[in-house]
Residue, then its C-alpha position, 0 to 999 in steps of 0.5 A: m259297621s263294627h259292633s260298638l262292644m268290640l271297640k275295646c279289648q283286654k291287653k295283658m300288662v306286666r308290672i314290676i313293683g317292689g321287685k315282684t312281677s304282676q300281670n294284669w288285664i287292662e281295657v284298651f281301645a283297638s285303635d291304640l294297638p298295632s295291627v299285627m296279631q298279638p297273643d296278649i289281647r283278649c275279648i272283654h266279654c268272653h276272654g276268647m282270642v281277638r284280632v285287630h281290624r283297621k278302618h281302611v276306608e273313609h265310611g267303613p267300619r271303625d277300628h275294632v277287634e273280632h273274634v278269631s273263633r267263629q264259635d266265640a263270635e256266636n256265643c259272645r254278647g260282643g260277637h258279630h254273629f251273636k246267637g242270643e246266649h252268652r258264654m265264655s270262650l272255650q279257649t280263653v286267653q290266659 
């Protein structure tokens, strides 16, 4: 089953307000994202690169995100392979 901390991620949103462009990270559910690889999403906890995984069978894991990097998965409290000491990703998604 998917880790409950990885049901959401952050997505970069670009907004134009009063002629000025601003970029903000907002929280979104993995189920609201397309399945294709996206460069503008990241882990909420460590800001590392993640990919979307969909539910494929009725009793399988819910839609969730997983770290692309095994190192991030081991060092992030939301990772499936977390080893106990949380650290930010060494390759954060900006």
